[in-house]
N, C-alpha and C positions, 0 to 999 in steps of 0.2 A: 285767056286771061292767068294772070298769079294770083288771083284773089280767089278764096273758097267761094263756092257757089252754095247757095242758100235754100232754105224752103220755097222761095217764091221760084227759082230758076229750075229747081229739080223737082218740084210738084211735093206736095205735102207727103202722101204715101212712101214714094221712092227716098224722100229725105228722113224720114221716119225709120225706114228700113236700115239705111246708111247708118245710121246714129246707133240703133239697135246693135247692128253687127260690129261697130268698132267698139262699141262698149265691151262687147265680148273679148273683143281683141286686145283693149286694154287690160281687161282680168286677166288673159293668158298673159300678158307682158309681166304683171306685177307677180305673178305666180311663178314666171320664170324665173326673174330677178332672186326673189326669193329662194325660190330652190338653188339658182346657180350660186349664191352668194352665203346661204344660210344666215343671212339678215345683214352681215356684214362683210367689207371687202376693203382691203388696206389699200389708201389712195395712192396711185400714182405706181403699184405694183403690176407685175406681169399678170397675174389672174385678173387684175381689172382690165388689162388690156384685152384679154381673151374673152371676157364677159361681153366687154362693149362690142366685140368683134362678131359675136354670137349674136348680139341681140340685133345688131344692125342688120345682119344675114338676115334673121326670121322677123323682124319688126319695121324695118327701113320702111319708106314709101313705097318702092318696087314689089316688096315682098307682101306689104300688105294689100295692095292694088291685086295680087295674082290671088290671094286669098279670097277676098271680095270677089273677083270675076268667078272663081270656081265656086264659089257658094249661090253667086247669081245665075251660073249656068245649071247648078243642082236644081235650083228652084225650077227654074224652066223647063228643065228636064223632066221633071215628078209633077208640072203642072201648078205648083204653088205658085202664089204670088202674094202681095200684100192684101190682106183679107179687105182693108180700105178700098184698094183698087177694082178688088174683082166685085165688090159692093157696087162701085160705080162702072162698072164693065168697062174700064180702062186699062186692061192689063197689058196690052201691047204698048201704053203711052208709059204705065209703070215701069215696065221693063227697059224701054229706052232710056227713060228719065234715068233710073238707077244705073244703068251703063253709062251713061255720061257721067255721072258723079263718081263711078269706081275708076274711071280711067283719068279723073281731074285730080292731078297730084295734089294741088294747093287745097282742094277739100277735103280728100280723105286725110292728109296728115294734119290738117287744121282739126277735125274730128276727132282723129286718135291723142293729137297733144291736148284737146281740151277733155277728153274723158280720162286720160291720165292725173290731170289737174284735180279732177272731182276724186279720183281713187288714192291717189297719194297724200300724205299729211303736208 
């Protein structure tokens, strides 16, 4: 499906985890842009092209998905999961649902875009 998956499809705990992780990535993106541009970048300049290329490499959908997959693996490796999932004794379901969300590009990109809209003026 090309439509983003929501809370109902992923389950509340997995959806909330994904949203939280993507908000951190949106914050990293805004800090990256501030650092790369010092707050200003001439439109149409070579610097602008370089910044856009670097941003795509680090924050494009495939890069976001790899980052989220790595975070999910770290949580699994260390035995951590969503507190709500643990409370409901459904860690396996939570992990499976979170994994579906991580590898569904429209879901990741939509969540990232919305998180940026909240952060950027």
